[in-house]
C-alpha positions in Angstrom: -8.4 25.1 -3.6 -6.1 22.0 -4.1 -5.8 21.4 -7.6 -4.1 18.0 -7.0 -3.7 15.3 -4.1 -1.6 12.2 -3.5 -3.8 9.0 -2.3 -2.3 6.3 -0.8 -4.1 2.7 -0.3 -3.4 -0.1 1.8 -3.8 -2.5 -1.0 -3.6 -2.5 -4.3 -7.0 -3.6 -5.2 -8.4 -0.2 -3.9 -5.9 1.5 -6.5 -7.3 -0.9 -9.4 -11.0 0.1 -8.2 -10.2 3.8 -8.0 -8.7 3.6 -11.7 -11.6 1.6 -13.0 -14.3 3.9 -11.4 -16.6 5.0 -14.9 -19.0 7.6 -12.9 -17.6 10.7 -12.3 -16.9 11.4 -8.4 -17.4 14.8 -7.2 -15.4 17.0 -4.7 -16.4 20.3 -3.7 -18.5 20.6 -7.0 -15.8 19.5 -9.0 -15.1 16.2 -11.2 -12.2 14.0 -10.0 -9.9 12.6 -12.3 -7.7 9.6 -11.4 -4.3 8.8 -12.5 -1.7 6.2 -11.2 1.5 7.8 -10.0 4.8 7.4 -11.5 6.4 4.2 -10.3 8.6 4.8 -7.2 5.8 7.1 -5.5 3.1 4.4 -5.4 5.3 2.3 -2.7 4.3 3.1 0.9 8.0 3.9 2.2 7.1 3.8 5.5 6.4 0.2 5.8 9.4 -0.8 3.8 11.7 -1.4 6.9 9.6 -4.2 8.2 11.5 -7.5 7.6 9.5 -10.9 6.7 11.0 -11.9 10.1 9.2 -9.0 12.2 5.9 -10.2 10.8 6.6 -13.9 11.8 7.4 -12.4 15.3 4.1 -10.3 15.4 1.9 -13.0 14.1 3.7 -15.8 16.6 3.0 -13.4 19.6 -0.6 -12.7 18.6 -0.9 -16.4 18.5 0.3 -17.2 21.4 -1.7 -15.0 23.4 -5.1 -16.2 21.8 -3.7 -19.8 22.7 -3.3 -18.5 26.1 -6.9 -17.1 26.2 -8.5 -20.1 24.8 -6.5 -22.5 27.1 -7.9 -20.3 29.7 -11.4 -20.1 28.9 -11.1 -24.1 28.6 -9.9 -24.6 32.1 -12.9 -22.0 33.4 -15.4 -23.9 31.6 -14.0 -27.3 32.5 -13.7 -26.5 36.8 -17.3 -24.8 36.1 -18.9 -27.9 34.5 -17.1 -30.1 37.0 -18.1 -28.3 39.9 -22.0 -28.4 38.7 -21.7 -32.4 38.1 -20.5 -32.7 41.6 -23.5 -30.8 42.8 -25.9 -32.6 40.7 -24.3 -35.9 42.0 -24.9 -34.8 45.7 -28.0 -35.8 45.6 -29.1 -38.7 43.0 -32.3 -39.2 41.6 -34.0 -42.4 43.3 -36.4 -44.8 41.7 -39.1 -44.7 44.0 -41.2 -47.4 42.7 -38.4 -50.2 43.6 -38.5 -49.2 47.5 
């Protein structure tokens, strides 16, 4: 039966909320006691090798894909709208009272 576990959080807000929990949480019918880890172990070391340039590069790539998709959808909507207006103007409405 486990006696201790290390839980990692993506954001520090989750850790703060877990430490502030007043209601006792049960796991396997035992009460859980939350304590903060010692200083060096509360860092997710696997993500430390990503630099700010890596994040900017990924964000730029994602935004360029989104821009291309939006541009493509704009072109499709424009072509469909222009085609439908050409079809509508083929037989224009005529005011029969003037004839």
